[in-house]
N, C-alpha and C positions, 0 to 999 in steps of 0.2 A: 475792480472786484471788491465786494464789501467783506467786512471782517469776518462775518458768518459764513460767506462762501469760502473764504481762504481757509477757515478752520475745518470746513466740511471737506475740502480738498485734502488737507492735511491728514485729517482723520482716515480718510480712504487710502491715502498713501501708506500709512502706518499700518492700517489692517492688512493691506496686499503684502507688506514686507513681513509682516508677522507670520503670514503663511508660506511666502516664497522662500525666505531665508532658511528655515529649518528644513524645508524639503530639499533645497539645492545642498545644504551644508551635510545632510544625511547621504545624499546620492554621491557627493564628492568623497566623503569619508568611506562609504561602503565600497565604492568602485565597483568593477565587474559588470555583469548584466544590468544592475540598477542604474548605474551611471550612464551606460551605454544606451539604455532606453531613454533616459532623460535627453541625451544630446540628440538621438534620432528624432524624438518628438520635437525638439527645438528646431531641427533642420526643416522638418516638415512645417512648423509654424512660420518660420522665417520665409519660406518660399511663399507659403500661402498669403502672408501679410504683404510681401513685396508685390506679388501678383495682383492682388486686390487693390493696392495703392496705385498701380498703372492701369486698373480697370481692366485687367485681363479676364475673360470669360474662363471660368473654371469648371462649369458643368457640361465640358465636352471632353473628347478624348485627348485633345491638345492639352486642356487645362490639366486633367487627370495625370497626364504623363509629366508635366512641369512640376507637379506637386510631388510626384513619387520619385523622380530623378535623384534628388539629394539623399533620400532615404535609401535608395539602391546603391548609392555611392558609399554611403556610410556602412551599409551591410557588407559591401565587398572590402572595405577596409578591415572591418572586424574579422573577415575570414583571412585576413592576412595579405589581401590583393591591394596593398597601398598604391602602388604606380597605376593600376587600372582604376581605382577610385578616383585618382587625381586627374587622370586623362579623360575622365567622364565629363570633364568641364567643357570640353571643346565641342561636342555634339549639340550642346544645348544651343549654340550658335544658329542652328537650323530654324530655330523658332523666331530669329530676329533679335537684334541687340537688346532693345527694352525688355523683352520677356526673358532673356537669358540672364539679365543682371541679378535678379533676386535668387535664381538657382545657383548661380556662380558664388555668390555671397554666402549662401547657406552651406554649399558645398565646402569651400576653402575654410570658413569659420568653423563648421562642424568637425571636419577632418582633423583640423588643428587642435580642437579640444580633446578629441578623442586620442589622438597621438600622445598628447601631453600627459593624459591620465594612464596610458599603457606604457609610459617610461618607467625605468627601474625606481626613480623617485617621483612616481606619478602624482600621488596627492600633493606633495610639496611643490611640484611645478605648477599644477592647476591653482593652488592656494596663492603662490607667488604671482601669477599673472593677475588673478581677480583682486588680490590685496593692491597691487600696483595701480590697477585700473580704478578702484574705488577711491584711493588716496588722491589719485591724480584729479579726478573729478571733484572730490570734496575739498581739497586745498586750492584748487583753481577756482571754485566757487567762493570760498572764504576770502583768499588774496583779493579777487576781483571786487567783493563787497568792501573789504577794508581800504584798499589802496586805490581802487578805481584807475583812473588814467586813460591813455589812448586805446582805441578799440582794436581789437586783433584782426578782425576780418568784418567790418560794418556791412558790407553788402551781403554777406552770407549769414552772420549771426550777430546782430548788433549788441547783444547782451555780454558778448565775451571781451575780456581786456587783455592787453599784454601782461600786466602785473598778474592776472589770473593764470595765464599760461605759464609764466615763471614759477608761480606758487605751485601749480600742479605739477611741475617738472620737480621741484624740491621735494614736495610731499611724496611723490612716486619714489624718488631716490631713497628717502628716509624709510619708506615702507619696505623697499626691496632689500635695504640692508637689514632691517629688522627681521623680516621672513628668512633671510638667509642665515643670519645667526640663530635663529630659532630652530631651523630644520637641519643645516649644515654648518655647524660652527666653523669658522676659519674662511668662509666664503663671503664675508660682509662686503668687502671692496667691490667684488664682482656684482654682488646684489645692488649696491649703491649705483654703479654705472649701469647695469641692465635695467634697473627700476627706471632711470631717467630716459634711457633710449625707448622703452616700452611706452613710456609717457607721451613721447612724441608721436608714436604710432597711434595711442589712444585717442590724443587730442586731434590728429589729423583724421580718424575715423569719424570723430564727432562732428568736425566741420564738414566732412564729405556728405555725411547723412543730412546735416543741416541744409547744405546746398541743394541736395536732392529734394528734399521736402519744399524748399522755397520755389524751386523750379516746377514743382508739381501743384503748388498753391495750397498746401495742406499744413496744419500746425503739429499734428502727431501722425505717426506712421500706422497707428491702429488704435484699438480700444482693448485689447486683449488683457491688459493689467490695469484694473481698476485704479484710478488715480495717477497712474504713471504712463499711460499711452499704450504703445505697442512694444513689440520685441526689440524692433530696430531701435526705438527710442531709448531703451534702457540698455542695450547691449552693443550699440554701435562702436564704442571704444574698445570693448573686449573682442569684437569681431576683427579689428584691425591689430590688437596687439597679440592676440593668440597665435595667428600665422607667423608674426615676427618672432615669438618665443619658439615656435616649432622648427623654423628655420635655423635659429641658432643651437637648438638641440641637436641637429645633424652634424654639427662641428665636433661635438664632443662624445664619448663613448662612456656609458654608465656613470655620467657626471651630472649634476645640476647645470642646466643650460646657461645659468647666471655666472658659472665659474670659468666661462670660456676665456681663454688666453690667446695671444697671438700665435703661439706655437700650434694650438688646436686647428687655427684657420689655415694653417700651412700643411696640415696633414699629420702633424705630431700630436702627442699628448703629453701634456707636463703633469698629469695627475695619475695616481694610483687608482685602480679601479675600486668603486664602492660597490660591495656585495649586498644584494637585498634577498629578502625571503619572498616566498611565493604568495604571501598573504595579499587579499585584494585590498588592504588598507594601506599598503606601501605607498 
């Protein structure tokens, strides 16, 4: 790739980021229907991109149902029917395993992000997960470039190194501790540990998506985001980390999920409750 081509690609990436980051940040801060609409739209987009990737015809009743299914699950969750929304995963198997995978990914990832934002510390929870995933990706890239060394999974993603994986783990842990300190002082240690744990899920999601693309013989999952590829390319780590964070949140009551202690896992709670207001910005 020539220098001019690399610059053109970088410029396109920066322009896309300049639009997407403020929009996403506003939706996360605002919460409520604005954030919910963003996630529902993302669920639809993920299903559409995934089905397109496997060449599933979408201009049929079957295709329309595959695209609508994640959105219906999201709407059910927003009505308080979280169990029903989750169980909507299994009927997708009637369409066959390949066609069901994008829908399942969209449902699990979307429901997790909706769940996290609707927690008492919703905005902090979403920011924690996103910050950890971004730090994991960034530090992994930098550490891999600086230290190099043995490949992490050469048959899946030749560019990833073991030093990069360790760097991503360290960066995510530091980011988790920082966000914990800024949002709920006193939970830095939990943030450190949880950040590292979510980094493992994030990097695993990245590798899984790389393996899927390699199997399908494609470089990018789509072209929806100029300069970045598709939704799955940009949010593969988030789609793996968010469900892990949502599961952790089930073990604590009215607490940040990164403050989880062994007592929480055995059914007790070692923390006093944190009272939150009703503002959508919580």
